PAROTOR-817377 format. One record per residue (C-alpha): x negated, y negated, z negated; residue number from 0. Coordinates in steps of 0.1 Angstrom, whole numbers, plus 2048, in hexadecimal, padded with zeros to 3 digits. Layout:
# residues N
+-----+-----+-----+------+
!   x !   y !   z ! resi !
+-----+-----+-----+------+
!   X !   Y !   Z !  NUM !
...
+-----+-----+-----+------+
//
This chain:
# residues 413
+-----+-----+-----+------+
!   x !   y !   z ! resi !
+-----+-----+-----+------+
! 800 ! 800 ! 800 !    0 !
! 7F3 ! 7DE ! 809 !    1 !
! 7E9 ! 7C7 ! 7EC !    2 !
! 802 ! 7AC ! 7F4 !    3 !
! 81F ! 7C5 ! 7F4 !    4 !
! 813 ! 7D5 ! 7D4 !    5 !
! 811 ! 7B4 ! 7C1 !    6 !
! 832 ! 7A7 ! 7CF !    7 !
! 844 ! 7C6 ! 7C4 !    8 !
! 834 ! 7C4 ! 7A1 !    9 !
! 83E ! 7A0 ! 79B !   10 !
! 860 ! 7A2 ! 7AC !   11 !
! 873 ! 7B2 ! 78F !   12 !
! 863 ! 79B ! 775 !   13 !
! 86B ! 77C ! 78A !   14 !
! 890 ! 787 ! 78E !   15 !
! 895 ! 78F ! 76A !   16 !
! 87E ! 779 ! 755 !   17 !
! 86E ! 757 ! 755 !   18 !
! 879 ! 734 ! 75F !   19 !
! 87F ! 73F ! 783 !   20 !
! 899 ! 759 ! 77A !   21 !
! 8B8 ! 742 ! 77B !   22 !
! 8AB ! 731 ! 79B !   23 !
! 8A5 ! 752 ! 7AC !   24 !
! 8C8 ! 75E ! 7A3 !   25 !
! 8D6 ! 73E ! 7B1 !   26 !
! 8C1 ! 743 ! 7D1 !   27 !
! 8CF ! 767 ! 7D4 !   28 !
! 8F2 ! 75A ! 7D0 !   29 !
! 8EC ! 73F ! 7EA !   30 !
! 8DF ! 758 ! 803 !   31 !
! 8FC ! 770 ! 7FC !   32 !
! 915 ! 754 ! 801 !   33 !
! 904 ! 748 ! 821 !   34 !
! 903 ! 76B ! 830 !   35 !
! 927 ! 772 ! 826 !   36 !
! 933 ! 751 ! 835 !   37 !
! 920 ! 758 ! 855 !   38 !
! 92D ! 77B ! 859 !   39 !
! 951 ! 772 ! 851 !   40 !
! 950 ! 753 ! 868 !   41 !
! 943 ! 768 ! 885 !   42 !
! 95D ! 783 ! 87E !   43 !
! 97A ! 76A ! 87D !   44 !
! 96F ! 756 ! 89C !   45 !
! 969 ! 775 ! 8B2 !   46 !
! 988 ! 786 ! 8A4 !   47 !
! 99C ! 767 ! 8AC !   48 !
! 98E ! 765 ! 8CF !   49 !
! 995 ! 789 ! 8D6 !   50 !
! 9B9 ! 787 ! 8C7 !   51 !
! 9C1 ! 769 ! 8DD !   52 !
! 9B2 ! 778 ! 8FC !   53 !
! 9C5 ! 799 ! 8F7 !   54 !
! 9E6 ! 786 ! 8F4 !   55 !
! 9E0 ! 770 ! 912 !   56 !
! 9D5 ! 78E ! 927 !   57 !
! 9F3 ! 7A1 ! 91B !   58 !
! A0A ! 787 ! 929 !   59 !
! 9F8 ! 780 ! 949 !   60 !
! 9DD ! 79A ! 950 !   61 !
! 9B8 ! 794 ! 957 !   62 !
! 9B9 ! 78D ! 97D !   63 !
! 9D7 ! 781 ! 991 !   64 !
! 9DD ! 783 ! 9B7 !   65 !
! 9F6 ! 76A ! 9C3 !   66 !
! A01 ! 756 ! 9E1 !   67 !
! 9E8 ! 73A ! 9E8 !   68 !
! A06 ! 721 ! 9EB !   69 !
! A12 ! 729 ! 9C8 !   70 !
! A0B ! 70B ! 9B2 !   71 !
! A08 ! 707 ! 98C !   72 !
! A2E ! 70B ! 986 !   73 !
! A41 ! 72B ! 982 !   74 !
! A53 ! 728 ! 9A3 !   75 !
! A3E ! 740 ! 9B8 !   76 !
! A3A ! 746 ! 9DD !   77 !
! A3E ! 76A ! 9E7 !   78 !
! A23 ! 782 ! 9F4 !   79 !
! A28 ! 7A5 ! A01 !   80 !
! A23 ! 7C2 ! 9E9 !   81 !
! A17 ! 7D8 ! A06 !   82 !
! 9F2 ! 7D1 ! A02 !   83 !
! 9D4 ! 7E7 ! A0A !   84 !
! 9C7 ! 7E2 ! 9E7 !   85 !
! 9E7 ! 7ED ! 9D5 !   86 !
! 9E4 ! 803 ! 9C2 !   87 !
! 9C3 ! 811 ! 9D0 !   88 !
! 9AE ! 7F5 ! 9BF !   89 !
! 9B4 ! 808 ! 99E !   90 !
! 999 ! 821 ! 9AB !   91 !
! 97E ! 806 ! 9A8 !   92 !
! 968 ! 809 ! 98A !   93 !
! 972 ! 7EF ! 970 !   94 !
! 996 ! 7EC ! 97D !   95 !
! 9AF ! 7FA ! 965 !   96 !
! 9D1 ! 7F3 ! 974 !   97 !
! 9E4 ! 7DE ! 98D !   98 !
! A09 ! 7D5 ! 98B !   99 !
! A22 ! 7C0 ! 99E !  100 !
! A38 ! 7A4 ! 990 !  101 !
! A52 ! 78A ! 99A !  102 !
! A56 ! 769 ! 987 !  103 !
! A74 ! 752 ! 985 !  104 !
! A7E ! 735 ! 96E !  105 !
! AA0 ! 738 ! 95F !  106 !
! AB7 ! 72B ! 943 !  107 !
! AC3 ! 745 ! 929 !  108 !
! AE5 ! 73E ! 91A !  109 !
! AF4 ! 74F ! 8FB !  110 !
! B14 ! 740 ! 8EE !  111 !
! B0D ! 71A ! 8EB !  112 !
! AE7 ! 71F ! 8EA !  113 !
! AD1 ! 71B ! 909 !  114 !
! AAB ! 71F ! 90E !  115 !
! A94 ! 71A ! 92C !  116 !
! A7F ! 739 ! 933 !  117 !
! A6A ! 74B ! 94D !  118 !
! A78 ! 76D ! 957 !  119 !
! A5D ! 785 ! 962 !  120 !
! A6A ! 7A1 ! 978 !  121 !
! A53 ! 7BF ! 978 !  122 !
! A51 ! 7E1 ! 98A !  123 !
! A50 ! 804 ! 97D !  124 !
! A2A ! 804 ! 97B !  125 !
! A2A ! 7E7 ! 963 !  126 !
! A17 ! 7EF ! 943 !  127 !
! A2B ! 7E4 ! 924 !  128 !
! A12 ! 7F0 ! 90B !  129 !
! A09 ! 7CD ! 8FE !  130 !
! A2E ! 7C5 ! 8F7 !  131 !
! A34 ! 7E8 ! 8E9 !  132 !
! A18 ! 7E1 ! 8D0 !  133 !
! A29 ! 7C0 ! 8C7 !  134 !
! A4D ! 7CC ! 8C7 !  135 !
! A64 ! 7C1 ! 8AB !  136 !
! A81 ! 7D7 ! 8B5 !  137 !
! A8F ! 7EA ! 8D3 !  138 !
! A79 ! 7F3 ! 8F1 !  139 !
! A6D ! 7E5 ! 912 !  140 !
! A85 ! 7E9 ! 930 !  141 !
! A82 ! 80B ! 941 !  142 !
! A7C ! 802 ! 965 !  143 !
! A80 ! 81E ! 97E !  144 !
! A7D ! 819 ! 9A4 !  145 !
! AA0 ! 81A ! 9B4 !  146 !
! AB3 ! 817 ! 994 !  147 !
! AC2 ! 7F5 ! 98A !  148 !
! ABF ! 7EA ! 966 !  149 !
! ACB ! 7CB ! 954 !  150 !
! AB4 ! 7D0 ! 936 !  151 !
! A9F ! 7B2 ! 92B !  152 !
! A82 ! 7AF ! 913 !  153 !
! A82 ! 78E ! 900 !  154 !
! A6D ! 77F ! 8E4 !  155 !
! A78 ! 77B ! 8C0 !  156 !
! A75 ! 755 ! 8C5 !  157 !
! A8F ! 757 ! 8E1 !  158 !
! AA5 ! 76E ! 8CC !  159 !
! AA4 ! 756 ! 8AF !  160 !
! AAB ! 737 ! 8C4 !  161 !
! AC8 ! 748 ! 8D7 !  162 !
! AD5 ! 75C ! 8B9 !  163 !
! AD0 ! 77D ! 8CC !  164 !
! ACD ! 7A0 ! 8BE !  165 !
! AC4 ! 7C1 ! 8CE !  166 !
! ADF ! 7CC ! 8E6 !  167 !
! AEE ! 7A9 ! 8EA !  168 !
! AF7 ! 79B ! 90C !  169 !
! AE5 ! 77B ! 919 !  170 !
! AED ! 768 ! 939 !  171 !
! AD0 ! 75B ! 94F !  172 !
! AD7 ! 73D ! 965 !  173 !
! AC0 ! 736 ! 983 !  174 !
! ABE ! 712 ! 98F !  175 !
! ABE ! 715 ! 9B4 !  176 !
! AD4 ! 70E ! 9D2 !  177 !
! AEC ! 71E ! 9CD !  178 !
! AE9 ! 724 ! 9A7 !  179 !
! AE8 ! 748 ! 99D !  180 !
! AEF ! 75A ! 97C !  181 !
! AE8 ! 77D ! 96E !  182 !
! AF2 ! 78E ! 94E !  183 !
! AD8 ! 7A3 ! 93B !  184 !
! AD8 ! 7B9 ! 91D !  185 !
! ABD ! 7B4 ! 902 !  186 !
! AAA ! 7D5 ! 901 !  187 !
! A8C ! 7CA ! 8EC !  188 !
! A7F ! 7AD ! 8D8 !  189 !
! A59 ! 7A7 ! 8D6 !  190 !
! A44 ! 78E ! 8C1 !  191 !
! A1F ! 788 ! 8CA !  192 !
! A1A ! 768 ! 8B5 !  193 !
! A0E ! 756 ! 8D5 !  194 !
! A2A ! 73C ! 8D2 !  195 !
! A24 ! 72B ! 8F3 !  196 !
! A2A ! 74C ! 905 !  197 !
! A44 ! 75B ! 8ED !  198 !
! A5C ! 73E ! 8F3 !  199 !
! A58 ! 741 ! 919 !  200 !
! A56 ! 765 ! 927 !  201 !
! A70 ! 780 ! 929 !  202 !
! A6F ! 79F ! 93E !  203 !
! A87 ! 7B3 ! 954 !  204 !
! A88 ! 7C8 ! 974 !  205 !
! A79 ! 7B4 ! 991 !  206 !
! A92 ! 7C2 ! 9AA !  207 !
! AAD ! 7AA ! 99D !  208 !
! A95 ! 78C ! 99D !  209 !
! A8C ! 794 ! 9C1 !  210 !
! AB0 ! 793 ! 9CC !  211 !
! AB6 ! 771 ! 9BA !  212 !
! A98 ! 763 ! 9CC !  213 !
! AA5 ! 770 ! 9ED !  214 !
! A87 ! 786 ! 9F2 !  215 !
! A85 ! 7A9 ! A00 !  216 !
! A79 ! 7C8 ! 9EC !  217 !
! A55 ! 7C3 ! 9F7 !  218 !
! A52 ! 79E ! 9ED !  219 !
! A43 ! 796 ! 9CB !  220 !
! A34 ! 779 ! 9B9 !  221 !
! A12 ! 78A ! 9B5 !  222 !
! 9FD ! 7A6 ! 9A6 !  223 !
! 9ED ! 7A8 ! 984 !  224 !
! 9CD ! 7BB ! 981 !  225 !
! 9C0 ! 7C8 ! 95F !  226 !
! 99B ! 7CF ! 95A !  227 !
! 989 ! 7E6 ! 941 !  228 !
! 970 ! 7CD ! 934 !  229 !
! 97A ! 7A8 ! 92F !  230 !
! 955 ! 79D ! 92C !  231 !
! 953 ! 7A6 ! 952 !  232 !
! 970 ! 791 ! 95B !  233 !
! 95D ! 77C ! 975 !  234 !
! 94E ! 79A ! 985 !  235 !
! 96F ! 7AC ! 987 !  236 !
! 97F ! 78C ! 995 !  237 !
! 965 ! 78B ! 9B1 !  238 !
! 96C ! 7B0 ! 9B8 !  239 !
! 992 ! 7AA ! 9BB !  240 !
! 98A ! 78B ! 9D0 !  241 !
! 977 ! 7A1 ! 9E9 !  242 !
! 997 ! 7B6 ! 9ED !  243 !
! 9B1 ! 79B ! 9ED !  244 !
! 9A3 ! 778 ! 9EA !  245 !
! 9AD ! 75F ! A05 !  246 !
! 9B9 ! 77A ! A1C !  247 !
! 9D8 ! 777 ! A32 !  248 !
! 9F2 ! 793 ! A2D !  249 !
! A09 ! 7A0 ! A48 !  250 !
! A25 ! 788 ! A3E !  251 !
! A0D ! 76A ! A44 !  252 !
! A08 ! 762 ! A1F !  253 !
! 9E4 ! 75A ! A14 !  254 !
! 9D9 ! 76B ! 9F4 !  255 !
! 9C7 ! 75A ! 9D7 !  256 !
! 9B5 ! 76A ! 9BA !  257 !
! 9B4 ! 75A ! 997 !  258 !
! 9AC ! 767 ! 975 !  259 !
! 9B9 ! 761 ! 952 !  260 !
! 99E ! 746 ! 94B !  261 !
! 9A7 ! 733 ! 96A !  262 !
! 9CC ! 733 ! 960 !  263 !
! 9C6 ! 72A ! 93C !  264 !
! 9A8 ! 713 ! 93E !  265 !
! 9B3 ! 6FD ! 921 !  266 !
! 9B9 ! 71A ! 909 !  267 !
! 997 ! 729 ! 911 !  268 !
! 985 ! 708 ! 90E !  269 !
! 995 ! 705 ! 8EB !  270 !
! 988 ! 728 ! 8E2 !  271 !
! 965 ! 71F ! 8EE !  272 !
! 966 ! 700 ! 8D9 !  273 !
! 96F ! 715 ! 8BA !  274 !
! 952 ! 72C ! 8C2 !  275 !
! 93A ! 70E ! 8BE !  276 !
! 946 ! 70C ! 89A !  277 !
! 934 ! 72D ! 893 !  278 !
! 912 ! 71F ! 89E !  279 !
! 918 ! 701 ! 888 !  280 !
! 921 ! 717 ! 86A !  281 !
! 903 ! 72E ! 871 !  282 !
! 8EB ! 710 ! 871 !  283 !
! 8F9 ! 701 ! 851 !  284 !
! 8F8 ! 722 ! 83F !  285 !
! 8D5 ! 72A ! 84A !  286 !
! 8CA ! 707 ! 83D !  287 !
! 8DC ! 70D ! 81C !  288 !
! 8CB ! 72E ! 817 !  289 !
! 8A9 ! 720 ! 821 !  290 !
! 8AB ! 703 ! 809 !  291 !
! 8B4 ! 719 ! 7EC !  292 !
! 89A ! 733 ! 7F4 !  293 !
! 87F ! 719 ! 7F9 !  294 !
! 888 ! 70A ! 7D7 !  295 !
! 886 ! 72D ! 7C7 !  296 !
! 865 ! 735 ! 7D8 !  297 !
! 855 ! 714 ! 7CC !  298 !
! 860 ! 71A ! 7A8 !  299 !
! 853 ! 73E ! 7AA !  300 !
! 832 ! 732 ! 7B8 !  301 !
! 82D ! 718 ! 79C !  302 !
! 837 ! 731 ! 782 !  303 !
! 81C ! 748 ! 78F !  304 !
! 802 ! 72C ! 793 !  305 !
! 7EB ! 73D ! 77A !  306 !
! 7EC ! 75E ! 78E !  307 !
! 7E6 ! 74B ! 7AE !  308 !
! 7C8 ! 739 ! 79E !  309 !
! 7B9 ! 75A ! 792 !  310 !
! 7BE ! 76B ! 7B5 !  311 !
! 7AD ! 74D ! 7C6 !  312 !
! 790 ! 74F ! 7AC !  313 !
! 789 ! 773 ! 7B5 !  314 !
! 788 ! 76B ! 7DA !  315 !
! 7AC ! 771 ! 7E7 !  316 !
! 7B4 ! 75C ! 805 !  317 !
! 7D2 ! 744 ! 807 !  318 !
! 7E4 ! 759 ! 821 !  319 !
! 7E2 ! 778 ! 80C !  320 !
! 7F2 ! 766 ! 7EE !  321 !
! 80C ! 755 ! 804 !  322 !
! 816 ! 777 ! 812 !  323 !
! 81D ! 783 ! 7EE !  324 !
! 837 ! 768 ! 7E9 !  325 !
! 845 ! 76B ! 80C !  326 !
! 84B ! 790 ! 806 !  327 !
! 85A ! 789 ! 7E4 !  328 !
! 871 ! 76F ! 7F3 !  329 !
! 87B ! 787 ! 80E !  330 !
! 884 ! 7A0 ! 7F3 !  331 !
! 89A ! 786 ! 7E2 !  332 !
! 8AA ! 77D ! 803 !  333 !
! 8B2 ! 7A2 ! 809 !  334 !
! 8C4 ! 7A4 ! 7E8 !  335 !
! 8DA ! 786 ! 7F3 !  336 !
! 8DF ! 796 ! 816 !  337 !
! 8EC ! 7B7 ! 806 !  338 !
! 904 ! 7A5 ! 7EF !  339 !
! 910 ! 78E ! 80B !  340 !
! 917 ! 7AD ! 821 !  341 !
! 92C ! 7BC ! 806 !  342 !
! 940 ! 79C ! 800 !  343 !
! 945 ! 797 ! 825 !  344 !
! 950 ! 7BB ! 82B !  345 !
! 96A ! 7B9 ! 80F !  346 !
! 978 ! 798 ! 81B !  347 !
! 97A ! 7A3 ! 840 !  348 !
! 98A ! 7C4 ! 838 !  349 !
! 9A4 ! 7B5 ! 821 !  350 !
! 9AE ! 79B ! 83B !  351 !
! 9AD ! 7B5 ! 857 !  352 !
! 9C5 ! 7CD ! 846 !  353 !
! 9DA ! 7B6 ! 82F !  354 !
! 9DB ! 795 ! 842 !  355 !
! 9D6 ! 781 ! 822 !  356 !
! 9D1 ! 75F ! 834 !  357 !
! 9EE ! 753 ! 849 !  358 !
! 9ED ! 73A ! 866 !  359 !
! A07 ! 726 ! 879 !  360 !
! A0C ! 738 ! 89A !  361 !
! A17 ! 718 ! 8AB !  362 !
! 9F4 ! 709 ! 8A5 !  363 !
! 9DD ! 727 ! 8A4 !  364 !
! 9F0 ! 740 ! 8BA !  365 !
! 9ED ! 75B ! 89F !  366 !
! 9FF ! 75E ! 87E !  367 !
! 9E1 ! 76A ! 86A !  368 !
! 9BB ! 766 ! 86A !  369 !
! 9AF ! 782 ! 882 !  370 !
! 990 ! 78E ! 871 !  371 !
! 97E ! 7AA ! 885 !  372 !
! 967 ! 7C2 ! 874 !  373 !
! 949 ! 7CA ! 88B !  374 !
! 928 ! 7DA ! 87E !  375 !
! 913 ! 7C5 ! 896 !  376 !
! 91E ! 7A5 ! 885 !  377 !
! 90E ! 7B1 ! 865 !  378 !
! 8EE ! 7BE ! 876 !  379 !
! 8E9 ! 79E ! 88A !  380 !
! 8EE ! 787 ! 86C !  381 !
! 8D9 ! 79C ! 855 !  382 !
! 8BB ! 79F ! 86D !  383 !
! 8BE ! 77B ! 876 !  384 !
! 8BF ! 76F ! 852 !  385 !
! 8A1 ! 785 ! 848 !  386 !
! 88C ! 77C ! 866 !  387 !
! 894 ! 756 ! 866 !  388 !
! 890 ! 753 ! 840 !  389 !
! 86F ! 766 ! 840 !  390 !
! 861 ! 74F ! 85B !  391 !
! 86E ! 72F ! 84C !  392 !
! 861 ! 738 ! 829 !  393 !
! 83E ! 735 ! 836 !  394 !
! 842 ! 710 ! 832 !  395 !
! 847 ! 70E ! 80C !  396 !
! 82D ! 728 ! 807 !  397 !
! 813 ! 70F ! 814 !  398 !
! 814 ! 6FF ! 7F1 !  399 !
! 7FC ! 71C ! 7E7 !  400 !
! 7E1 ! 70E ! 7FE !  401 !
! 7E1 ! 6EE ! 7EA !  402 !
! 7DB ! 6FF ! 7C8 !  403 !
! 7B8 ! 6FD ! 7BA !  404 !
! 7AD ! 71A ! 7A4 !  405 !
! 79C ! 704 ! 78A !  406 !
! 7BC ! 6F0 ! 785 !  407 !
! 7D7 ! 70B ! 785 !  408 !
! 7C6 ! 729 ! 774 !  409 !
! 7D1 ! 71D ! 752 !  410 !
! 7F2 ! 70F ! 75E !  411 !
! 810 ! 718 ! 748 !  412 !
+-----+-----+-----+------+
//
């Protein structure tokens, strides 16, 4: 065992349990533990929040959309043909999970004296309702079978509350066009995602009925939704879909355009990016707090061991050897704080993950609780970063040893 490691281990227990530095060292351990816990919890919450919002937005609108190039930013869409070379064969491409058709139409729902403006999304039999089934309050999604007409409609709890609707109730949809049209639907299911801007807007039914209201034939739709396996590869998958469909002219003369969820929700994703910046600010502040406390503790330990330092210098020990002793000891103290911080962070994250102790206003935050996400790599990254950065930064306060003269400090008490 190297000399510096041997001495650091021998004096570590005494420093932690005895002497003037004991209280300061314990405060330093607590500061490191608090900093590590805050960093891990912050990263867990921000990334969990980001993933929760993205899952909900993708659940409503998919990862990649293929629409008519003439379709603008409103919900009145221009038709394209569903008979495309890439449908459904694009699902065979690596990274592409699913492709589905949809037809969109603005409408006014009326129940008794209550009315509400909504977007009715007509879907085909291949539509994947898993996202809504995971967020179902009661009932079920419409069962859509090709060739079989259905009047079932999936609405949100927000709509049900505003229109005083219950499962199995009838609701009338009015379509503002020339001439005006109306349809009567039966509420088959009620969902609630917590994404208020979408919950109050979208309801779902069979697209065949919406096609007839638009005056379209059975092969005309508003667009395709493409789901991918890995959201981190969104841009790559968007480029792949664009190779198949982007800016091509279909047989009916419509030019296709490919967009993705970030293009369609730029403001929301810019907001998420802004919240991610908070993590870096918190990490910097917490590293600084831990460094200040550990530097203070190291300096106190050094001055308490001044006599030992003087003796070691008198017998020929170099400054760097002595400095390494105190850097190793400080790293040992830091590791205590890291372990405690890990335990505290793990408990807080798991409690929030399973019991949702901290509630939020969905209208402002798009979720009704703090979405803490437990991932082992958060802990590993923060732990290694803390130990590495602190060990490097603590070289600075250890420079005080170089200024000590053996004749002056050997009898220091």
